[in-house]
C-alpha positions as a Markdown table, in Angstrom:
| # | Residue | x | y | z |
|---|---|---|---|---|
| 1 | Tyr | 0.1 | 0.1 | 0.5 |
| 2 | Arg | 0.7 | 3.6 | -0.4 |
| 3 | Ser | 0.1 | 6.7 | 1.8 |
| 4 | Gln | 0.3 | 9.8 | 0.2 |
| 5 | Thr | 0.0 | 13.2 | 3.5 |
| 6 | Asp | -0.6 | 16.3 | 2.6 |
| 7 | Leu | -0.3 | 18.9 | 5.3 |
| 8 | Gly | -2.8 | 21.2 | 5.5 |
| 9 | Gly | -1.6 | 24.1 | 7.9 |
| 10 | Val | -1.7 | 26.2 | 10.8 |
| 11 | Phe | -4.1 | 29.0 | 11.2 |
| 12 | Val | -6.5 | 30.3 | 14.2 |
| 13 | Thr | -9.6 | 31.3 | 14.3 |
| 14 | Lys | -11.4 | 33.7 | 16.9 |
| 15 | Ala | -14.7 | 34.7 | 17.4 |
| 16 | Ala | -15.7 | 38.1 | 17.3 |
| 17 | Ser | -16.4 | 38.1 | 21.2 |
| 18 | Ala | -13.4 | 36.0 | 22.2 |
| 19 | Ser | -10.7 | 36.9 | 23.6 |
| 20 | Gln | -8.7 | 34.5 | 22.9 |
| 21 | Gly | -8.4 | 32.4 | 19.2 |
| 22 | Val | -8.2 | 28.2 | 18.5 |
| 23 | Glu | -4.7 | 27.3 | 16.7 |
| 24 | Ile | -6.3 | 24.4 | 14.4 |
| 25 | Thr | -3.9 | 22.4 | 12.0 |
| 26 | Ile | -4.9 | 20.1 | 9.2 |
| 27 | Val | -3.1 | 17.1 | 8.8 |
| 28 | Tyr | -4.6 | 15.3 | 5.0 |
| 29 | Ala | -4.4 | 12.0 | 4.6 |
| 30 | Ser | -4.9 | 9.5 | 1.3 |
| 31 | His | -4.2 | 6.7 | 0.5 |
| 32 | Val | -4.1 | 4.9 | -2.7 |
| 33 | Asn | -4.9 | 0.8 | -2.7 |
| 34 | Asp | -2.3 | -1.2 | -5.0 |
| 35 | Ala | -4.8 | -4.6 | -4.9 |
| 36 | Pro | -6.8 | -4.6 | -9.1 |
| 37 | Pro | -9.7 | -2.1 | -8.3 |
| 38 | Ala | -11.9 | -4.3 | -10.3 |
| 39 | Leu | -11.1 | -6.9 | -7.2 |
| 40 | Leu | -12.5 | -4.7 | -4.8 |
| 41 | Ser | -15.8 | -3.6 | -4.4 |
| 42 | Glu | -16.4 | 0.5 | -3.4 |
| 43 | Thr | -17.3 | -0.6 | 0.0 |
| 44 | Gln | -13.9 | -2.9 | 0.2 |
| 45 | Arg | -12.0 | 0.6 | -1.4 |
| 46 | Arg | -13.1 | 2.8 | 0.6 |
| 47 | Ala | -13.0 | 0.5 | 3.8 |
| 48 | Thr | -9.4 | -0.2 | 2.7 |
| 49 | Ser | -8.3 | 3.3 | 2.0 |
| 50 | Arg | -9.9 | 4.5 | 5.3 |
| 51 | Glu | -7.9 | 2.2 | 7.4 |
| 52 | Ala | -4.5 | 3.7 | 5.5 |
| 53 | Ala | -5.8 | 7.0 | 5.6 |
| 54 | Met | -6.9 | 7.1 | 9.5 |
| 55 | Ala | -3.4 | 6.1 | 10.3 |
| 56 | Lys | -1.5 | 8.1 | 8.1 |
| 57 | Ala | -3.5 | 10.6 | 9.8 |
| 58 | Arg | -2.7 | 9.8 | 13.1 |
| 59 | Phe | 0.9 | 9.5 | 12.4 |
| 60 | Glu | 1.2 | 13.0 | 11.5 |
| 61 | Phe | -1.2 | 14.2 | 14.0 |
| 62 | Ser | 2.0 | 13.1 | 16.5 |
| 63 | Ser | 4.3 | 13.8 | 14.4 |
| 64 | Ala | 3.0 | 18.0 | 14.6 |
| 65 | Val | 2.1 | 17.6 | 19.0 |
| 66 | Arg | 5.8 | 16.2 | 19.1 |
| 67 | Ala | 7.2 | 19.2 | 17.2 |
| 68 | Leu | 4.8 | 21.8 | 19.1 |
| 69 | Val | 7.7 | 23.8 | 22.0 |
| 70 | Leu | 6.6 | 23.7 | 25.6 |
| 71 | Lys | 6.9 | 26.8 | 28.2 |
| 72 | Ser | 10.2 | 25.4 | 29.2 |
| 73 | Gly | 11.3 | 25.7 | 25.9 |
| 74 | Ile | 11.5 | 21.7 | 25.2 |
| 75 | Thr | 9.9 | 19.9 | 22.4 |
| 76 | Val | 7.3 | 17.8 | 23.9 |
| 77 | Glu | 9.3 | 14.9 | 21.9 |
| 78 | Glu | 12.0 | 15.7 | 23.6 |
| 79 | Ala | 9.6 | 15.9 | 26.9 |
| 80 | Glu | 8.6 | 12.5 | 26.0 |
| 81 | Arg | 11.8 | 11.2 | 27.0 |
| 82 | Leu | 11.5 | 12.6 | 30.6 |
| 83 | Asp | 8.3 | 11.1 | 31.7 |
| 84 | Pro | 7.2 | 8.2 | 29.5 |
| 85 | Asn | 3.6 | 8.3 | 30.2 |
| 86 | Leu | 3.2 | 12.0 | 27.6 |
| 87 | Glu | 3.9 | 9.3 | 24.8 |
| 88 | Asp | 0.6 | 7.6 | 25.6 |
| 89 | Arg | -0.9 | 10.5 | 26.5 |
| 90 | Val | 0.0 | 12.2 | 22.9 |
| 91 | Arg | -1.7 | 9.0 | 21.6 |
| 92 | Gln | -4.8 | 10.0 | 23.0 |
| 93 | Ala | -5.0 | 13.0 | 22.2 |
| 94 | Ser | -5.2 | 12.3 | 18.8 |
| 95 | Ser | -7.7 | 9.6 | 19.4 |
| 96 | Ser | -9.9 | 12.8 | 20.8 |
| 97 | Ala | -9.3 | 14.7 | 18.0 |
| 98 | His | -12.5 | 15.9 | 15.8 |
| 99 | Thr | -11.9 | 13.8 | 12.4 |
| 100 | Met | -14.0 | 13.9 | 9.4 |
| 101 | Thr | -13.0 | 11.7 | 6.1 |
| 102 | Glu | -14.3 | 12.2 | 2.9 |
| 103 | Phe | -13.9 | 10.3 | -0.7 |
| 104 | Thr | -12.8 | 11.0 | -3.3 |
| 105 | Ser | -13.7 | 10.5 | -6.5 |
| 106 | Asp | -11.4 | 7.1 | -7.0 |
| 107 | Asp | -12.6 | 6.3 | -3.3 |
| 108 | Gly | -9.4 | 7.4 | -1.9 |
| 109 | Cys | -9.8 | 8.8 | 1.0 |
| 110 | Val | -8.6 | 12.3 | 2.7 |
| 111 | Val | -9.1 | 12.3 | 6.7 |
| 112 | Arg | -9.5 | 15.5 | 8.8 |
| 113 | Met | -8.0 | 16.0 | 12.5 |
| 114 | Leu | -9.0 | 19.0 | 13.9 |
| 115 | Leu | -7.6 | 19.1 | 17.8 |
| 116 | Ser | -7.8 | 22.9 | 19.7 |
| 117 | Lys | -3.7 | 23.6 | 21.4 |
| 118 | Arg | -5.6 | 24.3 | 24.7 |
| 119 | Lys | -7.6 | 20.9 | 24.2 |
| 120 | Leu | -4.7 | 19.6 | 23.5 |
| 121 | Ala | -2.0 | 21.0 | 26.2 |
| 122 | Glu | -5.5 | 20.2 | 28.7 |
| 123 | Asp | -5.2 | 16.3 | 27.5 |
| 124 | Leu | -1.3 | 16.3 | 27.9 |
| 125 | Gly | -1.5 | 18.0 | 31.2 |
| 126 | Val | 1.3 | 20.6 | 29.4 |
| 127 | Arg | 1.8 | 24.6 | 29.0 |
| 128 | Phe | 2.7 | 25.7 | 24.8 |
| 129 | Lys | 4.7 | 28.5 | 24.3 |
């Protein structure tokens, strides 16, 4: 199987009455199945592509989280070496992200994972810069 990831980017959105904006990171992942399409039903193709896209999106999401800098000046990845439980919390955070999937016309799958930085900090028990 092959997967392709296109990092959608980071943007901040804020309601007019809010004192602080919410940072949103979007990760897109698509999957191309190497099995001959004629041998699979549409449901099988979509299920396979969704599973692969979800796995890739979770991996990319976790990588993006691990690159974030904490108030102490170190990255989440560096902090994981000091707190072994932090790695599990990063994995759990990717599971709690709001996930949206959309199928393409060729039965590929696009996955969007959204989680505010504030919620992420709460889930991990950390403070970001």
